[in-house]
N, C-alpha and C positions, 0 to 999 in steps of 0.2 A: 784973880783967883785961878789956880791951876786946875784944869779939868782932866778927866779921863782921856779926852781927845788929845791934849798936849802930851800926856804920858804915852799914848799910842804913837804919837809922832816920834818920840824917842825910839820906840820899837822899830819904826820904819827906817830911821837913821841907822840903827844897829844892824838891821838886815842888809842894808846897802853896804855898810862897812864890811860886814861878814862876807859878802859876795865878792869882795876884792881878791879873795884867795880861796882856791879849792884845795882843801887839805882835810882828809877824813880823820886825822888824829886830833883835831881840835875838840875841846869839851864844850858842852852846852852849859852856859853860865847865866844864872838869874842875877840881874843887877838890882840891888836894894839901895834906895836913896831917899832923901828928903826932897820933896818937890821944890823947895826954896833954892836948891842947888842945881836946878834943871840945866842952866847954861853950861856949868862945868861938867855935868854928867854927859851932855851932848858932845862936848869936846872930847871927853874920855872915850866915848863910843866911836866917834869919828876917827880919832887917832889910833885906837887900839882894837877896834872891833874886828879887824881881820884875823886876830889871834884866838878868837873863840866864837862860838855860835850863840848869839845873845838872846836872852829872854828878859825883857825889861819892864813890861807893864805890870804894876803891882797893885796892891790892895788900895781901894778908895772907899769913901762913904757909900758909893753906889752898889757895892757888893752885897748880895742877899744875906750873907752870914755875919755881917758886922754887928748887928744888934743882939746876936746870940750870947747867952751866958755860958754855953757849953764849950769850954776851951778845947776839948778834943775835937769837937765838930769844927771849930774855927780852924785849927791847925790842919785837919784833914782837908777841908775845902780849899785852903790856900795852897796846900800841896797839890791837890787835884787840878785846880784852876790855873795856877801860875808856875809851879815848880816841878810838875810831874816828870818831865823829861830832862830836867837839868841835873847836872852832877856836881856843880860848884856854885855857891852863892858868893858874889862879890858885893861887899858892903862898902859903898863910897861915903866917906865921912865928911860932912860939912859942919858948920857951926851948931846947928840944932838937931842933927841926926840922932844923937845919943838919947834924946827924949821923945822921939816920935813913936807913937803907939803902933802904927802899921809896920815900921821898920822892925820893931821888937817881934811882932807877929810873924813877919817873913823870916827872921833869923830863927825863931823857935820852930817854925814849920820846916825850915831847912835842916835843923838838927834832929828832927823826928825820924825815927827808923821803925818801920813796921813791915808786915808781909807784903803790902801793896806798894808802898813808896819807900825807897831807900834813902838814907841820909845823904845830904850834900856836903862837900867840903866847904870850909868857911874861910874866905880870903877878905881881909879888911884893909882898905886903902884910904888914907886921908887925901882929900882933894887938894890941889895946889894952894888954894887960898888959906889952908889950915897950916901950912909950913910944918907938917909932921907933928902938930900939937893938938890934934882933935881929941875931944872927950869921947871915950868909948861908951857905947850902949852897955847897960848892966849885963845883958846876956852874953855879950862879947867878953866882958871882964871875967865872967864865970868860966870861960873857955880859953883864956889866954893868960899866960904867966910872963910878965915882963922879964926879959933877959934869960928866958928858959924855954926855947922852942921845943925841946924834948918833952916838956911837961904841958904843952899847949896843944889843944885841938885846933883852935883858930890860928891862922897865919896872919900876922900883922906886918905889912910891908909898906915902904915909902912909895909915893906916887911913881909909877914906872917912867924910866927914861928911854927904854928900848923895847921894841916888840918882843925880842927874845927873852928879856928879863920878865916881862909880864907872863909870857908863855910858860916859863919855868915856875913862876909863882902859882899859876893856875894848876900846873901839873902836881906841884907839892901839895896843894890843898886837896886835889883829887885823890892822891895817894893816902892822905891822912884818913880818908873815910874807912879804910881797912886797917891801916897800921896804928891809928890813934883813936879809933872809935870808942875804946874803953875810957878815954879821957873826957868824953862829952858830958857836960852838966846842963841839962835842960829842965831842971827842977823848979826854976823860978816861975812864979805866976805870971800870966800874960799882963803886960801893961794895959791898964784900962782907960788911960787918958794921956794926952800929950803933956809933956813937961817943958818948961822954958827956963 
């Protein structure tokens, strides 16, 4: 069973990768993923973490707000605890990511825009094991139109092959916060349980 400790190890890996490069134009990115994909997530962070300032520890059953029925409270607490200083959320898609409750909550909190916490850009990337055929979480589907980037808030990109390519994708997601904010659809109710 994956624990909060193992997720914190991903954050430590991410911070080490981030320190390989001093560049003040990098964006702070929250990494949303299904813990079953931890090995591939670690590889992504190790290989590409120099191109962003990572925030990777996400929601777990240990969080105090998990049992709440107040969805605004849940979104606010996720935003405050995990996403507060990030500007882009990168969703790494594996086999079961589409049906994970906490991934949905993290995406919803990323799309939330209020006076305290500003909306994050949304970059969705299938992990290598998915061969660009991952099932999208419903909330991503609400914000991405296949073959029509102009009508999509979310950016769906293939797994990066270069550091510069990922950097460009992160920048595009960051710019969408203002240029495509009107396209955000965060009306779907929060997922209440995992699907398989």
